[in-house]
N, C-alpha and C positions, 0 to 999 in steps of 0.2 A: 436785377435781371429778371426775377420771377414776376414782378409787377409788369414789366414790359412784355413778357411772354403772354401773360394772361390778357393784357390789353390788346395785343395783336390778335389773339385767338378770338376775342369778343368782336373785334372789327370784322374778321373774316366770317364769323357766324352771322353778323349783322347783314353782310352781303347776301347771305342766303335768305334771311328774313325779309329783305326788300325785293328779292328777285321775282317772286310770284306775284305779289300785289302790284308791283310796277308794270310787269308785263301785261297783266289782265286789265289794269286801268288804261293802259295805252291802247289795247285792242278795243275796249269799250268806246273810248273816245273816237277811234278811227271808224268803228262800226257805224256810228251815227253822224259822222261828219264827212266821210268820203262820198263825193258825188257818184250816183248810180250804183252804189254798193248796198246790197241787202243782206244783212247778217243771217236772216232766216233761210236764205237760199244759197249763199255763197260761203265757202270755207274761209276761215281766217287767213290761211296761207296766201289767198288771192290778194290780200292787202299788200303783199310785197310787189305787186305789179302796178303799172300806171305811173302817172306823174308824181304821185306822193308815195310810191312804193318804197322809197328809201327809208321812210319812217318805220315801217314794219321790219325791214331788213335790219336796221339799227336795233329795233326792239328784240329781235331774235338774238342778235350778236351780243347785246348787252346782257340779256338773260343768261346766255351761255357763259360769258366772262364772270358774272356774279356767282353763278353756280360752281364754276371752277375754283373761285376764291373760297366759296362756302365749303367745298371739298377739303381745301387746306385747313380751314377751321375745324372741321370734323376730325381730321387726322390729328391735329394738335390737341383737341379736347378728349378724344376717345381712345386713340392708340396707346397701348397695345391691347386694350380691353375688348369687351364684346362690341361688335360692329365697328371697331377701330381701324380695321383694314379694308373690309369689303364695303363698309358704309361710304367712306371717302372715295373709293374707287368707282362705285356705282354712281354716286352723285357727280363725280368728275366726268364719267362717261356721259351722263345726262347733259352736263354742260357742253361737252364736245359735240353731242348730237344737235343741240340747239344752235351751235355755231354753224354746223353743216347745213341745217335747213335755212339759215339766214344767207349763207354764201351761195347755195344752189337754189335758185328760185323755181317755184312751181310753174306749170304751164297755164295759159289762159283757159278758163272754163266757165260754163254757165252764164255766158254773156258778160263776163268781166275779164279785163277792162273793156269798156265800150269801144267797138270798132276793131277789136283784135281779131285777126284771122285765125279761125280754128285749124289746128294742125291735124294731119291725118293720123298721127301717133305721138306718143310722148317723146319729148326731147331728152337728151342725155342728162341735162341738169334737172329736168322734171322727175326723171327716174331716181336720181340721187336724192332729190328733195323728199320723195315719197319713202325711200328706204331710210333716210335719216329720221323722218317722222315716226316710222315704225320702231326704229331703234330707240328713240327718245321715250316713247310710251312704255315699251317693254322693260327697258333698263330702269325707268323710274318706278314701275310697279315692283320690280325686283328689289329696289332700294327700300321701298315701303315695307315689303315683306320682311326684309332683314330687320327693320326697326320694330316689327311685331315681336320678334324674339328678344330684341334689346329691351323693350319695355316690359315684357313678361318676366325677364330675369330680374328686373328691378321691382317687380310686384306692382307695376303701374298698369293695371288691366284695362282701364278705360283708354289710356293712350295706345295700348296694343290694339284694342278694338278699333280705335279711330284709324290707325295705320292700315289694318286689315281691310276695313270697310272702304277706305280710300283706294287701296290697290285693286280691290274687286270691282268697284264702280268705274275706276279709270279704264280697266280692260273691257268691261261690259260696254261702256259708252264708245270706246275706240273701235271695237270690232262690231258693235251693234248696228252701226249705220253704213257698213262697208258696201252694201249692195244698192244704196240709194244716195244720190248726190244731195238731195234735200236733207235726209236724215243725217248724212255725214256732216253737213255744215252745222247742224244743231248739236249733234252728239259730240263732235270733236271739241266744240266750245265747252260742253259740260265736262268732258274728260280733262281738258286743259284746266278748267276751274278747279276741279277736284284734285288733280295731281299736282299742279304747280303750287296751289295753296297748301297742300299737305306737306310738301317739302319745306316750304317756308315756315309753317307752323312748328315743325320739328326744330328748326333753327331758333325760333322764338322760345320754345320750351327749354332748349339748352342754354340760351342766353339768360333766362330768368331763374333757372335752377342752379343750386350750388354744384360745384364740381365734385359730384360723388359717383361719377360714371364708372370708375374702376372698381371691380370687385374687391372686398376687403382683404382677401388673401393675397391679392396681387400687389396692392399698394400703389404708390405713385412714383413715377420716375423723378430723379433729381432735376 
């Protein structure tokens, strides 16, 4: 039974390891293959619109599902030790946020998709998409902040520094371009690259490391 438990935990952590790279690779392919789309001027959420918009919708939803599974792996691996409760909860919330931005599409903007009629104001689903995006980045930054403490407790200072730097850069990039559509298109990609990859790198770290996440005085559950 123990072997099966560890195997399932590793599979769930592997979902987290794949989530970030798969999402980013899909966005990069779409950036340079979608007709009339300019990644330097148009935010990646706009890839959800148009004839091929379903690809990015699936990309958001798949990333959300993979991160929800990842949250389950974190729970099995870390609970009840440091980050064993809030880590899975925050990563799970991150996954749910990604599901929401996939389900609720953004509004046309900056000339994409071609021929779309500009609306006089944001639609209800555009507002929910924007709120979902804000939620995703803030919750992910909080999760990375939690793992700063986790790695510090384990005396892994470089990993703690990586998580801290990723959380700070994620927030700087996300809020740094909020007043400019062009800057937002570019900075959101950078925030996504930094944040999504950090979450996946933590999963890879846990996959490669022995299961020593519980403090010695707490021991392991049966």
